[in-house]
C-alpha positions as CSV (number, residue, x, y, z in Angstrom):
1,M,16.1,-10.9,-6.3
2,T,15.1,-14.9,-5.9
3,N,12.5,-15.9,-8.4
4,D,11.8,-12.6,-9.6
5,H,9.6,-11.6,-6.7
6,M,9.5,-8.7,-5.0
7,T,7.3,-8.1,-1.8
8,L,4.7,-5.1,-1.6
9,N,3.1,-4.1,2.1
10,L,0.1,-2.5,2.2
11,L,-0.6,-1.0,5.5
12,M,-4.8,-0.4,6.0
13,L,-6.9,0.7,8.6
14,G,-9.9,-1.3,6.9
15,P,-11.8,-1.9,3.6
16,P,-14.5,0.7,2.2
17,G,-16.9,0.5,4.2
18,A,-15.6,0.1,7.7
19,G,-16.3,3.5,8.3
20,K,-18.4,5.1,11.2
21,G,-18.2,2.8,14.4
22,T,-15.2,0.3,13.8
23,Q,-12.6,0.1,16.2
24,S,-9.8,2.0,14.0
25,E,-12.6,4.6,13.5
26,R,-12.6,5.5,16.9
27,L,-8.9,5.1,16.9
28,A,-8.6,7.5,15.0
29,R,-11.0,10.2,16.5
30,T,-9.9,9.8,19.5
31,R,-5.7,9.8,19.4
32,G,-6.5,12.6,16.1
33,I,-5.1,9.9,14.0
34,P,-5.6,11.2,10.3
35,K,-8.1,8.4,8.5
36,I,-8.4,8.0,4.7
37,S,-11.5,6.9,3.4
38,T,-10.7,4.7,0.9
39,G,-14.3,4.5,-0.2
40,E,-14.0,8.6,-1.1
41,I,-10.9,8.0,-2.6
42,L,-12.4,5.1,-5.2
43,R,-15.6,7.7,-5.7
44,Q,-13.0,10.4,-7.0
45,A,-10.7,7.8,-8.8
46,V,-14.7,6.8,-10.5
47,H,-15.4,10.5,-11.5
48,A,-12.0,11.1,-12.6
49,G,-11.8,8.2,-14.8
50,T,-8.5,6.8,-13.9
51,E,-7.6,2.9,-14.0
52,V,-8.0,2.5,-10.7
53,G,-11.6,4.1,-10.9
54,E,-12.5,1.8,-14.2
55,R,-11.3,-1.0,-12.5
56,A,-13.6,0.1,-9.3
57,K,-16.6,0.7,-12.0
58,A,-16.6,-2.8,-13.6
59,I,-16.6,-4.1,-9.8
60,M,-19.3,-1.9,-8.9
61,D,-21.1,-2.8,-12.2
62,R,-21.2,-6.4,-11.3
63,G,-22.8,-5.6,-7.8
64,E,-19.7,-6.2,-6.1
65,L,-17.5,-4.4,-3.3
66,V,-14.4,-2.7,-4.4
67,S,-12.0,-3.2,-1.9
68,D,-8.2,-1.8,-1.4
69,E,-6.8,-4.6,-3.2
70,V,-7.9,-2.8,-6.5
71,M,-4.8,-1.0,-6.4
72,I,-3.1,-3.9,-5.4
73,G,-3.9,-5.7,-8.2
74,I,-3.6,-3.2,-11.0
75,V,0.2,-2.7,-9.9
76,K,0.3,-6.4,-9.8
77,E,-0.8,-7.0,-13.1
78,R,1.2,-4.1,-14.9
79,L,4.5,-5.3,-13.4
80,E,3.9,-9.4,-14.5
81,R,2.3,-7.8,-17.7
82,E,5.5,-5.4,-18.7
83,D,8.3,-6.3,-16.8
84,G,7.9,-9.9,-16.0
85,L,7.9,-9.6,-12.2
86,S,6.1,-11.4,-10.0
87,V,4.8,-9.6,-6.4
88,E,4.0,-11.1,-3.5
89,V,1.7,-9.2,-1.0
90,V,1.4,-8.7,2.6
91,D,-1.3,-7.3,3.5
92,L,-0.9,-5.9,7.7
93,R,-4.4,-5.5,8.6
94,T,-3.3,-4.4,12.2
95,L,-0.1,-2.7,13.4
96,L,-0.1,-4.0,17.0
97,P,0.4,-7.0,17.0
98,L,2.2,-6.4,13.9
99,D,2.7,-9.9,12.6
100,D,6.6,-10.0,12.6
101,E,6.3,-14.0,11.6
102,A,4.8,-13.2,7.8
103,I,7.0,-10.1,7.3
104,V,10.5,-12.6,8.2
105,A,8.9,-15.2,6.0
106,T,8.3,-12.9,3.1
107,V,11.4,-11.3,3.6
108,K,13.6,-14.5,3.2
109,K,10.8,-15.5,-0.3
110,T,11.8,-12.8,-2.1
111,N,14.8,-10.9,-0.3
112,R,13.1,-7.5,-1.6
113,V,10.7,-4.9,0.6
114,L,8.7,-2.6,-0.6
115,I,6.6,-0.5,1.7
116,V,3.2,1.5,0.5
117,H,1.2,3.4,2.6
118,E,-0.6,6.5,2.3
119,D,0.8,7.8,5.7
120,T,3.7,10.4,6.0
121,R,7.3,9.5,5.2
122,T,7.7,10.6,8.6
123,G,6.6,9.1,11.7
124,G,4.4,6.5,9.5
125,A,4.6,3.1,10.3
126,A,7.1,2.6,7.3
127,G,9.9,3.4,9.7
128,E,8.4,0.6,12.4
129,I,8.2,-2.1,9.8
130,T,11.9,-1.0,8.2
131,A,13.3,-1.1,11.6
132,R,11.7,-4.5,12.6
133,I,13.3,-6.0,9.1
134,N,16.6,-4.8,9.6
135,D,16.1,-6.3,13.4
136,L,14.8,-10.1,12.6
137,A,15.6,-10.1,9.1
138,F,18.2,-8.1,7.5
139,E,20.5,-11.2,5.9
140,W,18.4,-11.8,3.4
141,L,17.8,-8.5,1.8
142,D,19.7,-8.5,-1.2
143,A,18.1,-4.3,-1.4
144,P,17.5,-1.6,0.8
145,V,14.1,-1.4,2.3
146,R,12.0,1.0,-0.1
147,R,9.3,3.2,1.2
148,V,6.1,4.8,-0.9
149,C,4.5,7.1,1.0
150,A,2.5,10.3,1.1
151,H,4.2,13.7,0.7
152,D,4.8,15.3,4.2
153,V,2.5,17.7,4.2
154,P,-1.3,17.8,5.6
155,L,-3.7,16.1,3.0
156,P,-5.2,18.5,0.8
157,Y,-9.0,18.8,-0.3
158,A,-8.5,19.0,-3.7
159,P,-9.2,15.9,-5.5
160,T,-5.7,16.7,-7.9
161,L,-3.5,17.8,-5.4
162,E,-4.7,14.8,-3.3
163,D,-3.5,12.4,-6.0
164,F,-0.5,14.2,-6.0
165,V,-0.3,13.5,-2.3
166,L,-0.9,10.1,-2.2
167,P,0.7,7.3,-3.5
168,Q,-0.5,6.6,-6.6
169,V,-0.3,3.3,-8.9
170,D,2.2,4.6,-10.9
171,D,4.6,5.7,-8.0
172,V,4.4,2.3,-6.8
173,V,5.3,0.5,-10.5
174,A,8.5,2.8,-10.3
175,A,9.7,1.9,-6.8
176,A,9.0,-1.5,-7.9
177,R,11.1,-1.4,-10.8
178,W,13.6,0.4,-9.0
179,M,14.4,-2.3,-6.7
180,A,13.8,-4.9,-9.5
181,G,16.9,-3.5,-11.0
182,Y,18.8,-2.9,-7.3
């Protein structure tokens, strides 16, 4: 690990409110790609009183928009506060084209990669990103690329089961700590 930095790549279709009528929504619908509403996830988190929910509610109470960056911020703050780790986040907004240059630049800087996304591990984008890292930046890695993804099951409707299936803050923190100790 160089300078206690790790890379956390988040893959998102779009911020809350990007919903119906957007390109990501049309792609999800026409190609049968499951699309997870981050707005709905945040509403459920607020209702459940989780750490993410409390942060989202505080932002909404100020009249501001809540983005996927709430979870990223919680992960970064927890790792810095509890472990003294600095996290570099590369937010890949598109998968095609994939920003290979940004990915390679952060691998060269941090020497570690943790890919987080809400798609399943099998057939998810993390596998393609990992393959590209192996092709373009393998010699700079000090640890294997690690993925935090949804379980390989259909997404359930029950909120407690959904929380179990989808990556949570604690899952990302545990994976980052594993990488720091590698």
